[in-house]
C-alpha positions as CSV (number, residue, x, y, z in Angstrom):
1,M,0.2,-0.2,0.2
2,F,3.1,2.5,0.7
3,K,4.4,1.4,-2.4
4,D,4.8,5.0,-5.0
5,R,3.1,6.9,-1.8
6,T,4.4,10.1,-0.4
7,I,4.8,9.5,3.7
8,L,5.3,12.5,6.0
9,I,6.2,11.6,9.9
10,T,6.2,14.8,12.3
11,G,8.4,15.1,14.5
12,G,10.7,12.7,12.2
13,T,13.7,13.6,13.8
14,G,13.6,11.5,17.2
15,S,13.9,8.3,17.4
16,F,10.7,6.7,16.2
17,G,11.2,8.7,13.2
18,T,14.6,7.8,12.7
19,A,14.1,4.3,13.4
20,F,10.8,4.5,10.7
21,V,12.2,6.3,8.0
22,E,15.2,3.7,8.0
23,H,12.2,0.9,7.8
24,A,9.8,2.8,5.3
25,L,13.7,3.5,2.6
26,R,14.3,-0.2,3.1
27,T,11.7,-2.0,2.9
28,L,8.1,-0.1,1.8
29,R,9.4,1.3,-1.4
30,P,7.6,4.8,-1.1
31,R,7.9,7.6,-3.6
32,K,8.5,10.1,-1.0
33,V,9.9,10.3,2.7
34,I,9.1,13.9,4.4
35,V,10.6,14.7,7.7
36,Y,8.7,17.5,9.3
37,S,10.7,18.8,12.2
38,R,12.4,21.4,13.7
39,D,15.6,20.9,14.3
40,E,18.0,21.1,11.1
41,F,21.0,19.8,13.1
42,K,19.8,16.7,13.1
43,Q,17.8,16.8,9.6
44,Y,21.2,17.0,8.4
45,Q,22.6,14.2,10.4
46,M,19.8,12.8,9.0
47,A,20.5,13.5,5.2
48,R,24.1,12.7,5.8
49,R,22.9,9.1,7.3
50,F,20.2,8.4,4.7
51,A,21.7,9.7,1.7
52,D,18.6,9.2,-0.2
53,E,16.7,10.9,-3.1
54,R,13.2,10.2,-1.9
55,L,14.0,11.3,2.3
56,R,12.6,15.7,1.7
57,F,13.4,17.6,4.9
58,F,10.8,20.6,6.1
59,I,11.1,22.5,9.1
60,G,8.5,23.3,11.0
61,D,6.9,23.3,14.0
62,V,3.4,21.6,14.3
63,R,2.0,24.6,15.9
64,D,3.0,26.6,12.8
65,Q,-0.8,25.3,10.5
66,V,0.7,27.5,8.0
67,R,3.4,25.6,7.3
68,L,1.6,22.3,7.8
69,H,-0.5,23.0,4.7
70,R,2.6,23.5,2.9
71,A,4.2,20.2,4.3
72,F,0.8,18.1,4.0
73,A,0.6,19.4,0.0
74,G,0.4,15.7,-1.9
75,V,0.8,13.7,1.2
76,D,-0.8,10.2,1.4
77,F,0.2,9.2,4.9
78,V,0.7,10.7,7.9
79,I,2.6,9.5,11.4
80,H,2.1,12.2,13.8
81,A,5.0,11.7,16.5
82,A,5.6,15.4,17.3
83,A,5.5,16.5,21.0
84,L,6.7,17.8,24.2
85,K,7.3,14.1,26.3
86,Q,9.5,14.3,29.0
87,V,7.1,14.2,32.0
88,P,9.0,17.1,34.4
89,A,9.3,19.4,32.0
90,A,5.5,19.4,30.7
91,E,4.8,19.4,34.5
92,Y,6.9,22.8,34.7
93,N,6.2,24.3,31.3
94,P,2.0,23.0,31.2
95,F,1.3,26.2,28.8
96,E,4.2,24.7,26.7
97,A,2.9,21.0,26.6
98,V,-0.5,22.3,25.8
99,Q,0.1,24.5,22.6
100,T,2.5,21.5,21.1
101,N,0.4,18.5,21.9
102,V,-3.2,19.3,22.0
103,L,-3.1,22.7,20.0
104,G,-0.4,20.9,17.5
105,A,-2.7,17.8,17.2
106,E,-5.4,20.3,16.3
107,N,-3.1,21.7,13.4
108,V,-2.1,18.0,12.1
109,I,-5.7,17.4,11.9
110,N,-6.9,20.5,10.3
111,A,-3.9,20.3,7.9
112,A,-4.7,16.7,6.9
113,L,-8.2,17.5,6.4
114,D,-7.7,20.3,4.4
115,C,-5.2,18.4,2.1
116,E,-6.9,15.7,2.3
117,V,-4.3,13.2,3.1
118,G,-5.3,9.3,2.5
119,R,-4.7,8.2,6.1
120,V,-3.2,9.4,9.5
121,V,-1.9,7.5,12.4
122,A,-1.1,9.8,15.4
123,L,1.3,8.2,18.4
124,S,0.2,7.9,22.0
125,T,1.1,6.3,25.4
126,D,0.8,4.6,27.9
127,K,0.5,7.5,30.1
128,A,-2.6,8.8,28.3
129,C,-4.7,6.2,30.0
130,N,-6.4,7.8,33.6
131,P,-3.3,10.3,33.1
132,V,-1.9,11.9,36.4
133,N,0.4,14.3,35.0
134,L,0.2,16.7,32.7
135,Y,2.0,15.2,29.6
136,G,-0.5,12.3,30.3
137,A,-3.8,14.6,30.2
138,T,-2.4,16.4,26.9
139,K,-1.8,13.2,24.9
140,L,-5.2,11.7,25.5
141,C,-6.9,15.1,24.7
142,S,-4.5,14.5,21.2
143,D,-5.9,11.4,21.4
144,K,-10.1,12.1,22.1
145,L,-9.0,14.8,18.8
146,F,-7.7,12.5,16.4
147,I,-10.5,10.0,16.6
148,A,-13.4,12.6,16.5
149,A,-11.6,13.8,13.5
150,N,-13.3,11.4,11.3
151,A,-16.6,13.5,11.9
152,Y,-15.5,15.7,9.7
153,A,-13.6,13.9,7.2
154,G,-17.1,13.0,5.3
155,A,-17.0,12.1,1.9
156,T,-13.7,12.8,1.3
157,R,-10.8,10.2,1.8
158,T,-9.2,11.3,5.4
159,R,-8.8,8.7,7.9
160,F,-7.4,8.8,11.7
161,A,-6.6,6.3,14.1
162,V,-4.4,6.5,17.8
163,V,-1.5,3.6,18.3
164,R,-0.8,3.6,22.0
165,Y,2.0,1.8,23.2
166,G,4.6,1.9,26.4
167,N,8.3,3.0,27.3
168,V,10.7,2.3,24.1
169,M,13.6,0.9,24.7
170,G,16.3,3.4,23.5
171,S,14.7,6.5,22.7
172,R,15.4,9.3,23.7
173,G,14.1,10.1,26.9
174,S,15.0,6.5,28.0
175,V,16.4,5.5,31.1
176,I,18.9,2.9,29.7
177,P,21.8,5.9,29.2
178,L,21.1,6.7,33.4
179,F,21.7,3.3,33.7
180,R,25.1,2.9,31.3
181,E,26.5,5.9,33.4
182,G,25.4,4.3,36.8
183,A,27.3,0.9,36.0
184,A,30.6,3.0,35.5
185,A,29.9,5.2,38.4
186,G,29.1,1.9,40.4
187,E,25.8,3.0,41.3
188,V,22.1,3.3,39.4
189,P,19.1,5.5,41.0
190,I,15.7,3.6,40.9
191,T,12.4,5.9,41.8
192,D,10.6,2.9,43.3
193,E,11.7,-1.3,43.3
194,R,8.1,-1.9,42.9
195,M,8.1,0.0,39.4
196,T,6.9,-2.1,36.3
197,R,6.4,-0.6,32.9
198,F,5.4,-1.9,29.3
199,W,8.1,-2.5,27.1
200,V,8.5,-1.9,23.5
201,T,11.2,-1.7,21.2
202,L,11.6,0.5,18.0
203,S,11.9,-1.9,15.4
204,Q,8.3,-3.7,17.2
205,A,6.7,0.2,17.3
206,V,7.9,0.4,14.2
207,R,6.2,-2.6,12.5
208,F,3.3,-2.1,14.9
209,V,2.4,1.2,13.1
210,V,3.2,0.4,9.8
211,G,0.3,-2.4,10.5
212,A,-2.5,0.4,11.8
213,F,-1.8,1.8,8.8
214,R,-2.5,-1.5,7.2
215,D,-5.7,-2.3,9.1
216,M,-7.4,1.5,10.0
217,Q,-10.5,1.6,8.9
218,G,-11.0,5.6,11.0
219,G,-11.3,6.0,14.5
220,E,-9.8,2.5,16.2
221,L,-7.4,2.6,18.7
222,F,-4.8,0.1,17.9
223,I,-2.7,-1.1,21.6
224,P,-0.8,-4.2,21.0
225,K,0.4,-6.8,23.2
226,I,3.6,-6.4,24.9
227,P,5.5,-7.4,27.7
228,S,5.7,-5.9,30.9
229,M,9.1,-5.6,32.9
230,K,10.2,-4.0,36.7
231,I,12.6,-1.1,36.8
232,V,14.5,-3.2,39.1
233,D,15.4,-5.8,36.6
234,L,16.2,-3.6,33.8
235,A,18.5,-1.7,36.7
236,R,20.0,-5.4,37.0
237,A,20.3,-6.2,33.3
238,V,21.9,-2.8,32.3
239,A,24.5,-2.6,35.5
240,P,24.9,-5.5,37.3
241,R,27.7,-4.9,39.8
242,A,26.1,-1.4,40.5
243,K,24.5,-0.7,43.3
244,M,20.6,0.3,43.6
245,R,19.6,3.4,45.4
246,I,16.4,4.9,46.2
247,I,15.1,8.5,45.0
248,G,11.8,8.2,45.1
249,I,9.0,8.7,42.6
250,R,9.3,12.0,40.4
251,P,6.3,14.6,40.4
252,G,3.8,13.2,38.6
253,E,5.4,10.1,38.1
254,K,3.2,6.6,38.2
255,L,4.1,3.5,40.0
256,H,2.4,1.6,37.1
257,E,0.9,2.0,33.8
258,V,-2.3,1.2,32.2
259,M,-3.5,1.1,28.9
260,I,-6.4,-0.3,29.3
261,A,-8.6,1.0,32.2
262,G,-11.7,-0.7,33.0
263,D,-13.7,2.1,31.3
264,D,-12.3,2.0,27.9
265,S,-13.4,-2.1,27.6
266,R,-16.5,-0.9,26.3
267,Q,-15.7,-1.0,22.0
268,L,-12.7,-3.2,22.9
269,L,-11.7,-6.1,21.1
270,E,-9.0,-8.6,21.8
271,T,-6.7,-10.4,18.5
272,R,-3.3,-12.7,18.9
273,D,-1.0,-10.0,19.0
274,R,-3.2,-6.5,19.8
275,Y,-6.3,-4.9,21.2
276,I,-8.6,-2.8,19.1
277,K,-10.5,0.1,20.9
278,M,-13.3,0.5,17.8
279,P,-15.0,3.7,17.6
280,E,-17.8,4.7,19.6
281,F,-19.8,6.9,16.9
282,A,-21.1,5.4,13.7
283,F,-18.4,8.3,11.7
284,W,-18.9,4.7,8.8
285,P,-19.9,1.3,9.2
286,V,-16.2,-0.3,10.6
287,K,-15.6,-4.5,10.3
288,P,-14.3,-6.1,13.1
289,P,-11.0,-8.1,12.2
290,K,-11.4,-11.5,11.2
291,G,-10.7,-13.2,14.3
292,A,-11.1,-10.8,17.0
293,V,-13.4,-11.3,20.3
294,A,-14.6,-8.8,22.6
295,V,-12.9,-8.4,26.2
296,P,-14.7,-9.3,29.3
297,E,-16.4,-5.8,31.2
298,G,-13.9,-4.0,32.8
299,F,-11.4,-5.4,31.5
300,T,-8.0,-3.7,32.2
301,Y,-4.8,-4.3,31.0
302,S,-2.1,-2.5,33.2
303,S,1.8,-3.7,34.0
304,E,1.9,-5.1,37.0
305,T,-0.9,-7.8,36.4
306,N,0.3,-8.5,32.5
307,P,1.0,-12.0,32.0
308,R,3.9,-11.3,30.0
309,W,7.0,-10.6,31.4
310,L,11.0,-9.3,31.1
311,G,13.3,-10.8,32.7
312,V,16.6,-10.0,33.2
313,A,18.2,-12.2,31.4
314,E,15.5,-11.6,28.3
315,L,16.3,-8.3,28.7
316,R,19.9,-8.4,28.3
317,R,19.1,-10.0,25.5
318,L,17.2,-7.3,24.2
319,L,19.4,-4.7,25.1
320,A,22.0,-6.3,23.5
321,K,20.2,-7.2,20.0
322,E,19.1,-3.3,19.9
323,G,22.7,-2.2,20.6
324,L,22.0,-0.3,24.1
325,L,24.8,-2.5,26.0
């Protein structure tokens, strides 16, 4: 479906964007891949790294609707990855987080509708489910905006969907570099030894987003079935000989993460590898995926009760595979 088509990714110089661009150029056979981001130096680095004539760059901010309209002209697929993601930074700079994560989402939606982009997938986070911090609240708002945007699509070809997943191994802002520094110093900081998180690799996240483009009909929220891990096990995997120092949970941080709350179980379907929150509004007929079954009422998907876990040995294997050890 991507052959000879144009793909644009906002926030395209970030960790996910870089991994997606590499995957797209190698396997999807697009006519053009456009990276839309604010950082000209990272765009310069990407251009040198990939050196592919199909790769194009737009300097721009999702806060700038006029620039988005210019960038979206002739685009078939959009991935919205741009966001302010650091929890403490969003707590301290709430207006900035709202400007980018909420108003920026609205700008992306309007540009996609006006330019009649075919399909748009917005990236979400487990922190958007039952949010306790501003970052999660802005992403929940963004999710709702993208789902509701299908109501404005009407008879056009534009369709919107959302992908929600957990912490990405090796992404910018990951705790892994901090643990690696601690390994060298002989001590790693741990917020709380009970803490758990969902975990996904960059390559898994990229493949899941590509699959969402193929499967979406418009209005779905896609959630992959991924394993959980304990923060202390991650520290042991990265810095096995380092001492752990408990520093306490940071402002806006959860002990465990939830990707599906009990109230989200309505309209929620389960397949072999994912959960799909079907649209609650009748934008148009949306067929359930083949083999999908409804989850029980009140079903939750939380990192501490997840049946799938990564232990220390498996974490070390994944980290080594991703070049993070």
